[in-house]
N, C-alpha and C positions, 0 to 999 in steps of 0.2 A: 431090533436091530433099528437104530438113529439114523432117520434117514436126514439128509441134507436140505431144507424149502427152499434155500438162495438156489441152488442147481437143482430142484425138479420147476422150479414155477419161471424160471427165465436167466438169463443170463444173468451171471456177477458182475460184468458191465456195464450196466440201464447208465446214462446217462442222467444226473436229476432234473426235473423239468426248466426248464430254461425261465429266468427271473422277466419280469414284466419290463418294459422299455424306462428310460431310464426319465425322468422328470425334463421337463424342457424351461432351464433359467433364461427371460425374458429380460433383457438391459436394457432398457431404453437409452436411444441414441440420443445424446448432448449436442444441440445446438448454440454453442457460444456464439458464435455468430449474432442471434437474436441478440442475448445479452446485451454485445457492442454497438449494435443499429437501435436497443434502444435506448442504453444509457447516451447516446449523441444523439437522437433526434429530443430527448427531454432536457440535454443543454443547451443545445441550440434555442430553443420552442423555450428558456431561461434568459435566454438572450439577446431572444427578442423582445421577449417580456420586459429583461428591465431597461434594451432601450429605448421603447417605447416609452419605459415609466421615464425617465431622464429630461423628456420635452416638456415646450410646458405645453399643453395640450389642454385645455376644460372640456373633460367630458361630458360635465352639467350639460353643457349647450344641446349636443347628441337627444336626450330626451324630452329636454326644454319646446325642440323645433321638430322632434319626429310624427308627431301630429299636427303639425304650423298648417293652417288652411291652403296655402299659397303648398307645400310640399306635397300635401294629399291630395288638389287639384290636376301637379304635377304627375302625382303615379296613376290619377286615372286618364290625364293626357300621354301618358306612355304606353300605357297599357294597351287605349284606344286605339295611337299608331300602330301598338304589334298587328293585333289582330288585323286593320285595315291593311297594313303591307303583306302579310302572310296572304290572306286572302285574295290578294290580287298578286302575288308569286305562284302562290298555289294553282289560281285556275289559268293565268298565264303560263304555270310551268305542265301545267296537266296538257294545255294547245299545243305550245312549242316541241314536247314529246310526243305526240299523236303526229306533228308538221313533217320532223326528224325522222320517225320511221315511213313514211309515206312514200309510197314509187314514184312519185311525182317531184322530178328536180327540178325544179323553181319553186314547190313549199319546203322542198327538204335544205334545199340552200340559203333559203329566207332562214330558217330557221335557226340551220349552225352558221349563222354568222353573227345575228340577234347574240347567241350562245356565247360564241368566242369573243362579239366587243363588250359584252356585259360584265364576265367573266375575267380580263384581261383589264379592265382600268381601276381603278379602286371606288371606293363606293364614297366617301369622302370626294371626290375629282364630281364623281356623278352629279351629287347634287349641288355642288361650287358652279357648275355647267346648269345645269337648271335656277338655280335663284339669279345666277347672272346675264340669263337671255335676254331681260330688260333693256339690258346696253345696246345692244342690237336690231332688237325688236320691237320697236316707241309699239303696235296694236298687234292683238291675235285678230284675224280676219277669218273665220270660218264660213265667209259667205251668210247666207243669209238665216244660219242655227246661230252663229253667237261673234261679235264684235266687241269690243274693250281692248281697254289699253294694259298693258300687258306687267304693269306692274300691281293693275288692279285684278286682276286674273290670276296671276302664279304665288297666292299668299304662301307663307309657312309652311303650314296645311296639308297644301301640293305638292310643295316644292320638295316636300319627306314625304309623301305616298311617290309619288315616281321616282325620285331616288332610291330609297328599300324597296318599292314593290317588284320596280321593273329588273333591279337588279335583282333579288329573291327570286326571282322569276328563272333565269337564266341556270341558278342552281337547281330548284325546283326542277326544271326541265330533264336534269343526268339522271332526278333520283322517281319522277317516274316514268321514265325511259326503263328505266334500269328497274323498277317494277313488271313491267309493261311487257318486255324482254323476256321475265322470268317463270310468262306461264304461259304454260306451255303450247306449242305450236296444235296440237290436234285438237284443244279446246277451241279455238278459233270456226277451224276445219267442219265439227260436228255441227259446232251453230248455224255455222254458212248454208251446212249440208238440212238445218231442221227450216230452214229459208229465213235463218232470221239476216238483217242488213248489218254493215258495217257499223253501222254508228250504234246499233240495239245490240251488240255482239259485243261493245268494249262498253257499255252501260251494262249493260245484265252477265256477260261474263266473264271478261276478263279486267275490266275497272277490281269489284269483287275482291279477287284473288288475288290482283298486284300488289293490292292496300297491305299485305302480310311485310312484304320487300318495304314499301313506300313506307309506313307509318315508324318503324323507331327513328331513323333520319330527317321527314319531317317533324320529330318532336325535339331532337337538338338544332334544327335549323331555327324553330318557333324559339327558342331559350336564346337563341345566339342572338335571332330578330333582337328582342327584347335587351341586349343588350346592346346592338346595335345604331338604337334608335336613340343611345347617347351621344351621335355625331349630330344630331340634327340641331346640336345648342349652335352651331354655328354658322345656321340659317335660318339664326333667330324664331325656333319654334320654342314654346315654354315647358318641350317636359321636365321630368322631373331633375336632371343634370340642371338644365339652364336652370332652373330654375334654384333650387344649393347652390347656384354657384353665385347669382344673386345675391342669395343672401347671404353669402358668407363672404362677398363687399362690400353689403352694408353694416351686416355686423362685424363686424373686422374680425372673423371667425372663420375665412376659408376652407382651411383645412379639418377644420368636425365638420362644415357642412357637405364636406368630402365622403367623409367618413359614415355622415350619414344616408351618404346618397348608395352608398356602397351597401349600406345596411338596407335598405329599402330592395336593391336591387334582391340579394340574397334570398330575401323572403320571396320575392314574385317569380325567383328563379327556381326555389325551391318548390313553389305549391306549383309550377307547369311540370315539375318532374314529376311530380306521385301522380300528374293527371295526364301525364306520357304513359308514367309505370302503365295504368290503369287502361289507357288504351292500345297501350301492345297488349296487354293483356286480354284483350276483349278477342284481338281479333287473330292469339291464339289460340285461337277454338279452331279441336280438326285438327290443330297442326301440330298437336304433341302430345300423350297420353293422358300425362295431369300438369295444368296447368301451375303455371310459376307460385307462391304463398305470398298471400297480403304483405302486408305491414303488421298489421294486426295479429293475423294469424302466426307472421314469424313471432311477436310480442309473447303471443299467449302460448307459443312452443318454448322459446324462453324460460319461458314462466312458468314451463310445468302443469298447462293445462289443456283440456279440449281443446280444438278448431274452434269444437262448435259447426260445423259444415261449412255452406256457403258463408264470403266474407265480404 
């Protein structure tokens, strides 16, 4: 007798095993707008270069005067003025921020008026006011402390420091106030509970934590101050722009000297930007899980090399 195996082992209509999922074909999304924008940008760049190439600009004058003694002296004076003005602005801004947050209505009102006045008037106007006060004050008389002619007292350097530093203090006051307000009130309450005075609480607890908020915009203010120093040429201070302007007038190459000054400003702002990056990275410790990579680490990563730990 013949036995039908298909009938004894199982039903004859058993479906075949299911085939595996079909492989997904990834089709990259095309971005024609990127190519169009790139072509437009390159076209504009070529047009700008071509337009400047048509002018009668003596480009050789720029490297000839780039390290001129007067230019280098103007660079150092610009840096000196930037540092001193920012020191005045940061110290004054921190003081004004504390006064603005004070519960004393007199001190808070004084701080508010100062910020309102100096932020509401152009810095160039303030420079001219300080520079021309000698027209209405013949002497400066501080009693037994100091007495002299106003013209001898208000030098171009002092005019520049007062005009830039006092104006910057108004902006730094708001930056410092934002940083102080970013610290939780519980930190202050805990410090007071431990018997710390208000001033000691600010120095030891509040200000160090507020630096994470204060440092980034302060770095921008330093760079902005470096460029704003070019305005002091109006009050006869021999900064980089004033020196380049004088050399341009005597050498018959004013446009070339403006390009030279612009190149020096780019160099200095680039150096300050690098310093700002590392300062922000320093104060970011403890607030982020991983610190942002340094420029050297980014270069190593782009080259496919290990970062080599700390940089």
